[in-house]
C-alpha positions as CSV (number, residue, x, y, z in Angstrom):
1,M,47.1,138.6,114.5
2,R,49.0,137.1,117.6
3,H,48.0,133.6,116.5
4,V,49.6,134.2,113.0
5,I,52.8,135.3,114.5
6,K,52.9,132.5,116.9
7,S,52.4,129.9,114.1
8,V,55.4,131.4,112.4
9,E,57.5,131.4,115.6
10,T,56.7,127.7,116.3
11,A,57.6,126.8,112.8
12,I,61.0,128.6,113.1
13,A,61.5,127.0,116.5
14,G,60.9,123.6,115.0
15,G,63.6,124.0,112.7
16,D,61.8,123.0,109.5
17,K,62.6,125.8,106.9
18,E,59.9,124.6,104.5
19,A,57.1,124.8,107.1
20,A,58.5,128.2,108.3
21,Q,58.5,129.7,105.0
22,A,55.0,128.5,104.3
23,A,53.7,129.9,107.6
24,F,55.5,133.2,106.9
25,R,53.9,133.4,103.4
26,A,50.6,132.8,104.9
27,A,51.1,135.4,107.7
28,Q,52.6,138.3,105.6
29,P,49.3,139.5,104.0
30,L,47.4,139.2,107.2
31,L,49.9,141.3,109.2
32,Q,50.1,143.8,106.2
33,R,46.3,144.1,106.4
34,A,46.4,144.7,110.2
35,A,48.8,147.6,109.6
36,N,46.7,149.0,106.9
37,K,43.7,149.0,109.1
38,G,45.5,150.8,112.0
39,V,45.5,147.9,114.3
40,V,49.3,148.3,114.9
41,H,51.7,150.6,113.4
42,R,53.0,149.8,110.0
43,N,56.6,150.1,111.2
44,T,55.9,147.5,113.8
45,I,54.8,145.0,111.3
46,A,57.7,145.8,108.9
47,R,60.0,145.1,111.9
48,K,58.5,141.9,112.8
49,L,58.3,140.6,109.2
50,S,62.1,141.6,108.7
51,R,63.1,139.8,111.9
52,M,61.1,136.6,111.1
53,S,62.4,136.6,107.6
54,G,65.9,136.9,108.8
55,R,65.4,134.1,111.3
56,I,63.9,131.8,108.6
57,K,67.0,132.5,106.5
58,T,69.3,131.3,109.2
59,I,67.6,127.9,109.4
60,S,69.9,125.3,107.8
61,A,68.0,123.3,105.2
């Protein structure tokens, strides 16, 4: 789970919007699955996804 989050974070830090969106789309179901299995709380995942999505939107194309 941490590896998936880190891949999205590095893509955001790189400034490549397309790569960040692709990493986010790949990470989203994995993180939701972790929340459904009880690895982490569902609100924690929702918060992380929301913040990552917002940061991706601010990247200029």
